[in-house]
ZAKOL-157317 format. One record per residue (C-alpha): x, y, z; residue in one letter. Coordinates in steps of 0.05 Angstrom, whole numbers, padded with zeros to 5 digits, always signed. Example, Ala and Ser with C-alpha at 12.3 -4.5 7.8 and 13.67 -1.06 7.14 Angstrom:
# ZAKOL-157317
+00246-00090+00156A
+00273-00021+00143S
***
This chain:
# ZAKOL-157317
+02141+01438+01700M
+02119+01510+01698A
+02068+01537+01649Q
+02095+01599+01614T
+02058+01650+01572D
+02100+01701+01533I
+02068+01756+01491R
+02085+01822+01457V
+02025+01865+01477P
+02053+01928+01444F
+02109+01948+01397T
+02121+02003+01347D
+02168+01956+01309Y
+02221+02010+01305K
+02240+02035+01374N
+02212+01991+01429F
+02172+01930+01449A
+02134+01913+01513I
+02138+01840+01533M
+02088+01805+01578Y
+02110+01743+01617F
+02066+01698+01660E
+02088+01635+01695T
+02047+01586+01737Q
+02078+01531+01779K
+02052+01497+01840G
+01992+01543+01844G
+02036+01605+01844V
+02025+01656+01788R
+02078+01707+01770N
+02066+01764+01720V
+02115+01816+01696W
+02124+01867+01640L
+02190+01887+01609Q
+02205+01945+01563L
+02258+01932+01510Y
+02286+01990+01470A
+02338+01999+01416R
+02373+02055+01456V
+02398+02053+01527P
+02356+02113+01548E
+02284+02105+01571L
+02237+02111+01512F
+02179+02156+01537P
+02124+02127+01492E
+02142+02057+01513G
+02143+02075+01586A
+02074+02108+01579Q
+02045+02047+01544K
+02073+02002+01598M
+02042+02046+01653Q
+01974+02039+01618L
+01981+01964+01608L
+02004+01947+01679A
+01936+01952+01713P
+01903+01912+01657R
+01948+01852+01674V
+01941+01860+01749G
+02004+01899+01764L
+02013+01964+01803N
+02047+02014+01757P
+02080+02050+01816S
+02117+01986+01836Q
+02159+01982+01773G
+02235+01981+01777A
+02286+02012+01731M
+02349+01969+01728L
+02415+02005+01728P
+02452+02015+01662K
+02509+01966+01652S
+02558+01953+01596D
+02576+01883+01621Q
+02534+01848+01568C
+02560+01892+01512A
+02632+01880+01535G
+02620+01805+01538A
+02596+01805+01465L
+02651+01848+01436S
+02699+01813+01387P
+02761+01829+01430V
+02732+01800+01495S
+02708+01739+01457A
+02778+01726+01431G
+02760+01744+01360L
+02797+01795+01319R
***
């Protein structure tokens, strides 16, 4: 069983939140940060806070990845695709 630590190191409670995840299993430690925002565009203040936080948790800020935008999740949750009207 893996040990998991999940925290919210920073949020403005209105536009974005930064999530910290750490798992440990079999002597292997994994750490990652994720930026969640209420809009699909990158939120500059959140990105800046994440860049400052990354070295404090042992991550290299230049190795971050921006995932491509996708509407697959939104489409899966729409009433029409769920069979609801």
